[in-house]
Each structure stands twice: as C-alpha cells, then as structure tokens.
TIRO-2110 file (N, C-alpha, C; in Angstrom, 1 decimal):
// TIRO-2110
54.5, 5.3, 63.6, N, 1, A
55.5, 5.9, 64.5, CA, 1, A
56.2, 4.7, 65.2, C, 1, A
57.5, 4.9, 65.2, N, 2, A
58.4, 3.9, 65.8, CA, 2, A
58.7, 4.2, 67.2, C, 2, A
58.9, 3.1, 68.0, N, 3, A
59.2, 3.3, 69.4, CA, 3, A
60.7, 3.3, 69.7, C, 3, A
61.5, 3.2, 68.7, N, 4, A
62.9, 3.1, 68.9, CA, 4, A
63.7, 4.4, 68.6, C, 4, A
62.9, 5.5, 68.5, N, 5, A
63.5, 6.9, 68.3, CA, 5, A
64.1, 7.4, 69.5, C, 5, A
65.3, 7.9, 69.4, N, 6, A
66.0, 8.6, 70.5, CA, 6, A
66.5, 9.9, 70.0, C, 6, A
66.2, 11.0, 70.8, N, 7, A
66.7, 12.3, 70.3, CA, 7, A
68.3, 12.4, 70.4, C, 7, A
68.8, 13.2, 69.6, N, 8, A
70.3, 13.4, 69.7, CA, 8, A
70.5, 14.2, 71.0, C, 8, A
71.7, 14.3, 71.4, N, 9, A
72.0, 15.1, 72.6, CA, 9, A
71.6, 16.6, 72.5, C, 9, A
71.8, 17.2, 71.3, N, 10, A
71.4, 18.5, 71.1, CA, 10, A
69.9, 18.6, 71.1, C, 10, A
69.2, 17.7, 70.5, N, 11, A
67.7, 17.7, 70.6, CA, 11, A
67.2, 17.6, 72.0, C, 11, A
67.8, 16.6, 72.7, N, 12, A
67.4, 16.4, 74.1, CA, 12, A
67.6, 17.7, 75.0, C, 12, A
68.7, 18.4, 74.7, N, 13, A
69.0, 19.6, 75.5, CA, 13, A
67.9, 20.7, 75.1, C, 13, A
67.6, 20.8, 73.8, N, 14, A
66.6, 21.8, 73.4, CA, 14, A
65.3, 21.4, 74.0, C, 14, A
64.9, 20.2, 73.9, N, 15, A
63.6, 19.8, 74.5, CA, 15, A
63.5, 20.1, 76.0, C, 15, A
64.6, 19.8, 76.7, N, 16, A
64.7, 20.1, 78.1, CA, 16, A
64.6, 21.6, 78.4, C, 16, A
65.3, 22.4, 77.6, N, 17, A
65.2, 23.8, 77.8, CA, 17, A
63.8, 24.3, 77.6, C, 17, A
63.2, 23.8, 76.5, N, 18, A
61.8, 24.2, 76.2, CA, 18, A
60.8, 23.8, 77.4, C, 18, A
61.0, 22.6, 77.8, N, 19, A
60.1, 22.1, 78.9, CA, 19, A
60.3, 23.0, 80.2, C, 19, A
61.5, 23.4, 80.5, N, 20, A
61.8, 24.2, 81.6, CA, 20, A
61.2, 25.6, 81.4, C, 20, A
61.3, 26.1, 80.2, N, 21, A
60.7, 27.4, 79.9, CA, 21, A
59.2, 27.4, 80.1, C, 21, A
58.5, 26.3, 79.7, N, 22, A
57.1, 26.2, 79.8, CA, 22, A
56.7, 26.1, 81.3, C, 22, A
57.5, 25.4, 82.1, N, 23, A
57.2, 25.3, 83.5, CA, 23, A
57.4, 26.6, 84.2, C, 23, A
58.4, 27.4, 83.8, N, 24, A
58.7, 28.7, 84.4, CA, 24, A
57.5, 29.6, 84.0, C, 24, A
57.1, 29.6, 82.7, N, 25, A
56.0, 30.4, 82.3, CA, 25, A
54.7, 30.1, 83.1, C, 25, A
54.4, 28.8, 83.3, N, 26, A
53.2, 28.4, 84.1, CA, 26, A
53.3, 29.0, 85.5, C, 26, A
54.5, 28.9, 86.1, N, 27, A
54.7, 29.4, 87.4, CA, 27, A
54.6, 31.0, 87.5, C, 27, A
55.1, 31.7, 86.5, N, 28, A
55.1, 33.1, 86.6, CA, 28, A
53.9, 33.8, 86.0, C, 28, A
53.1, 33.1, 85.2, N, 29, A
52.0, 33.8, 84.5, CA, 29, A
51.0, 34.4, 85.5, C, 29, A
50.6, 33.7, 86.5, N, 30, A
49.6, 34.4, 87.4, CA, 30, A
50.2, 35.6, 88.2, C, 30, A
51.5, 35.5, 88.5, N, 31, A
52.2, 36.6, 89.2, CA, 31, A
52.3, 37.8, 88.3, C, 31, A
52.7, 37.5, 87.0, N, 32, A
52.8, 38.6, 86.0, CA, 32, A
51.5, 39.3, 85.8, C, 32, A
50.4, 38.5, 85.7, N, 33, A
49.1, 39.0, 85.4, CA, 33, A
48.7, 39.9, 86.6, C, 33, A
49.0, 39.5, 87.8, N, 34, A
48.6, 40.3, 89.0, CA, 34, A
49.4, 41.6, 89.1, C, 34, A
50.7, 41.5, 88.8, N, 35, A
51.5, 42.7, 88.7, CA, 35, A
51.1, 43.6, 87.6, C, 35, A
50.7, 43.0, 86.5, N, 36, A
50.2, 43.8, 85.4, CA, 36, A
48.9, 44.6, 85.8, C, 36, A
48.0, 43.9, 86.4, N, 37, A
46.8, 44.5, 86.9, CA, 37, A
47.1, 45.7, 87.8, C, 37, A
48.0, 45.4, 88.8, N, 38, A
48.4, 46.5, 89.7, CA, 38, A
49.0, 47.7, 88.9, C, 38, A
49.9, 47.4, 88.0, N, 39, A
50.5, 48.4, 87.2, CA, 39, A
49.5, 49.2, 86.4, C, 39, A
48.5, 48.5, 85.8, N, 40, A
47.4, 49.2, 85.1, CA, 40, A
46.6, 50.2, 86.0, C, 40, A
46.4, 49.7, 87.2, N, 41, A
45.7, 50.5, 88.2, CA, 41, A
46.5, 51.8, 88.6, C, 41, A
47.8, 51.6, 88.5, N, 42, A
48.7, 52.7, 88.8, CA, 42, A
49.1, 53.6, 87.7, C, 42, A
48.5, 53.3, 86.5, N, 43, A
48.8, 54.2, 85.3, CA, 43, A
49.6, 53.6, 84.2, C, 43, A
50.1, 52.4, 84.3, N, 44, A
50.9, 51.8, 83.3, CA, 44, A
50.0, 51.6, 82.1, C, 44, A
50.6, 51.6, 80.9, N, 45, A
49.8, 51.4, 79.7, CA, 45, A
50.0, 49.9, 79.3, C, 45, A
49.0, 49.4, 78.5, N, 46, A
49.2, 48.0, 78.0, CA, 46, A
50.5, 47.8, 77.2, C, 46, A
50.8, 48.8, 76.4, N, 47, A
52.0, 48.8, 75.6, CA, 47, A
53.3, 48.7, 76.5, C, 47, A
53.3, 49.5, 77.5, N, 48, A
54.5, 49.4, 78.4, CA, 48, A
54.6, 48.0, 79.0, C, 48, A
53.5, 47.5, 79.5, N, 49, A
53.5, 46.1, 80.1, CA, 49, A
53.9, 45.1, 79.1, C, 49, A
53.4, 45.2, 77.9, N, 50, A
53.7, 44.3, 76.8, CA, 50, A
55.2, 44.3, 76.5, C, 50, A
55.8, 45.5, 76.5, N, 51, A
57.2, 45.6, 76.2, CA, 51, A
58.0, 45.0, 77.4, C, 51, A
57.6, 45.2, 78.6, N, 52, A
58.3, 44.6, 79.7, CA, 52, A
58.2, 43.1, 79.9, C, 52, A
57.1, 42.6, 79.4, N, 53, A
56.9, 41.1, 79.6, CA, 53, A
57.1, 40.3, 78.4, C, 53, A
57.1, 40.9, 77.2, N, 54, A
57.1, 40.1, 76.0, CA, 54, A
55.8, 39.6, 75.6, C, 54, A
54.7, 39.9, 76.3, N, 55, A
53.3, 39.6, 76.0, CA, 55, A
52.9, 40.6, 75.0, C, 55, A
51.8, 40.4, 74.3, N, 56, A
51.2, 41.4, 73.5, CA, 56, A
50.5, 42.5, 74.3, C, 56, A
50.4, 43.7, 73.9, N, 57, A
49.7, 44.7, 74.6, CA, 57, A
48.2, 44.3, 74.8, C, 57, A
47.7, 43.5, 73.8, N, 58, A
46.3, 43.1, 73.9, CA, 58, A
46.0, 42.3, 75.2, C, 58, A
47.0, 41.5, 75.6, N, 59, A
46.8, 40.8, 76.9, CA, 59, A
46.4, 41.7, 78.0, C, 59, A
47.1, 42.8, 78.1, N, 60, A
46.9, 43.8, 79.2, CA, 60, A
45.7, 44.7, 78.9, C, 60, A
45.4, 44.9, 77.6, N, 61, A
44.1, 45.6, 77.3, CA, 61, A
42.9, 44.8, 77.8, C, 61, A
43.0, 43.5, 77.6, N, 62, A
41.9, 42.7, 78.1, CA, 62, A
41.8, 42.6, 79.6, C, 62, A
42.9, 42.6, 80.3, N, 63, A
42.9, 42.7, 81.7, CA, 63, A
42.4, 44.0, 82.2, C, 63, A
42.8, 45.1, 81.5, N, 64, A
42.3, 46.4, 81.9, CA, 64, A
40.7, 46.5, 81.7, C, 64, A
40.3, 46.0, 80.5, N, 65, A
38.8, 46.1, 80.3, CA, 65, A
38.0, 45.2, 81.2, C, 65, A
38.6, 44.0, 81.5, N, 66, A
37.9, 43.1, 82.4, CA, 66, A
37.7, 43.6, 83.8, C, 66, A
38.6, 44.5, 84.2, N, 67, A
38.6, 45.1, 85.5, CA, 67, A
38.1, 46.5, 85.5, C, 67, A
37.5, 47.0, 84.4, N, 68, A
36.9, 48.3, 84.3, CA, 68, A
37.9, 49.4, 84.7, C, 68, A
39.1, 49.3, 84.3, N, 69, A
40.1, 50.3, 84.5, CA, 69, A
40.0, 51.4, 83.4, C, 69, A
39.8, 52.6, 83.7, N, 70, A
39.6, 53.6, 82.6, CA, 70, A
40.8, 53.7, 81.7, C, 70, A
40.5, 53.9, 80.4, N, 71, A
41.5, 54.1, 79.4, CA, 71, A
42.1, 55.5, 79.5, C, 71, A
43.4, 55.6, 79.3, N, 72, A
44.0, 57.0, 79.3, CA, 72, A
43.2, 57.9, 78.4, C, 72, A
42.9, 59.1, 78.8, N, 73, A
42.1, 60.0, 78.0, CA, 73, A
42.6, 60.2, 76.6, C, 73, A
43.9, 60.1, 76.4, N, 74, A
44.6, 60.3, 75.1, CA, 74, A
44.1, 59.2, 74.1, C, 74, A
43.8, 58.1, 74.6, N, 75, A
43.4, 56.9, 73.8, CA, 75, A
42.0, 56.6, 73.9, C, 75, A
41.2, 57.4, 74.5, N, 76, A
39.8, 57.0, 74.8, CA, 76, A
39.0, 56.8, 73.4, C, 76, A
39.2, 57.7, 72.5, N, 77, A
38.4, 57.6, 71.2, CA, 77, A
38.8, 56.3, 70.5, C, 77, A
40.1, 56.0, 70.5, N, 78, A
40.5, 54.7, 69.8, CA, 78, A
39.9, 53.5, 70.6, C, 78, A
39.9, 53.6, 71.9, N, 79, A
39.4, 52.4, 72.7, CA, 79, A
37.9, 52.3, 72.4, C, 79, A
37.2, 53.4, 72.3, N, 80, A
35.7, 53.3, 72.0, CA, 80, A
35.5, 52.7, 70.6, C, 80, A
36.3, 53.1, 69.6, N, 81, A
36.2, 52.6, 68.2, CA, 81, A
36.5, 51.1, 68.2, C, 81, A
37.5, 50.7, 69.0, N, 82, A
37.8, 49.3, 69.0, CA, 82, A
36.7, 48.4, 69.6, C, 82, A
36.1, 49.0, 70.7, N, 83, A
35.0, 48.3, 71.3, CA, 83, A
33.8, 48.2, 70.4, C, 83, A
33.5, 49.3, 69.7, N, 84, A
32.4, 49.3, 68.7, CA, 84, A
32.6, 48.3, 67.6, C, 84, A
33.9, 48.2, 67.1, N, 85, A
34.2, 47.2, 66.1, CA, 85, A
34.0, 45.8, 66.6, C, 85, A
34.4, 45.6, 67.8, N, 86, A
34.3, 44.2, 68.5, CA, 86, A
32.8, 43.9, 68.6, C, 86, A
32.0, 44.8, 69.0, N, 87, A
30.6, 44.5, 69.2, CA, 87, A
29.9, 44.3, 67.8, C, 87, A
30.3, 45.1, 66.8, N, 88, A
29.8, 44.9, 65.5, CA, 88, A
30.1, 43.5, 64.9, C, 88, A
31.3, 43.1, 65.2, N, 89, A
31.7, 41.7, 64.7, CA, 89, A
30.9, 40.7, 65.4, C, 89, A
30.7, 40.8, 66.7, N, 90, A
29.9, 39.9, 67.4, CA, 90, A
28.5, 39.8, 66.8, C, 90, A
27.9, 40.9, 66.5, N, 91, A
26.5, 40.9, 66.0, CA, 91, A
26.4, 40.4, 64.5, C, 91, A
27.5, 40.4, 63.8, N, 92, A
27.4, 40.0, 62.4, CA, 92, A
28.0, 38.6, 62.2, C, 92, A
28.6, 38.0, 63.2, N, 93, A
29.2, 36.7, 63.0, CA, 93, A
28.2, 35.6, 62.9, C, 93, A
28.5, 34.5, 62.2, N, 94, A
27.5, 33.4, 62.1, CA, 94, A
27.2, 32.9, 63.5, C, 94, A
25.9, 32.6, 63.7, N, 95, A
25.5, 32.0, 65.0, CA, 95, A
25.1, 33.1, 66.0, C, 95, A
25.3, 34.4, 65.6, N, 96, A
24.9, 35.4, 66.5, CA, 96, A
23.4, 35.6, 66.5, C, 96, A
22.8, 36.1, 67.5, N, 97, A
21.3, 36.2, 67.6, CA, 97, A
20.9, 37.6, 67.2, C, 97, A
21.0, 37.9, 65.9, N, 98, A
20.6, 39.2, 65.5, CA, 98, A
19.6, 39.1, 64.4, C, 98, A
END
C-alpha cells in the first residue's frame, strides 16, 4: 500500500457523504428503535416499520419478540412456525447440546 494516494474530488465527496450518512445512522438508530418499539406496542406491524425506515421487517420482529409483544392474530400461526424452525435449527446446529 502506498502512502501517496489521494482521492479525486468526486471520490472525496462520495467518501464524505458516506461518512456523514454513517454518523447520522449512528445518531438516529436508537431513536428509531425506540419509536419502532412504541409503534409495535400501538399495533404497527414489523413490515410497516420496515417500509417506513428502510430496515428489514426482521429488525422489528426481533424487537417485538424481545419485548414479548403479541403477534397480530392473523399472523400467529406463521410466527409460531418461524419460532419452531428457529428452535429446530438451534438444536441441530454444530456445537449444540443435544
């Protein structure tokens, strides 16, 4: 690796924009997670929150599950199947104590 590399003006602008975006994400992430938790408690779905934030719905499913928020009855059977699959994978993965 050489020490005499200098980015072009376009590269430097792109790097600066990316750095700013990462800083903004770091600042907003806890706020968005708290708002998402509140939304879940008020009846928002993980898919709705994912659409609004650009995060995957899985992020909000995990928040919901970690906080014991009930799954919408329409999706209860799917949620139970997903949890069963997750548990089955845990018990069959290498290094598991089964």
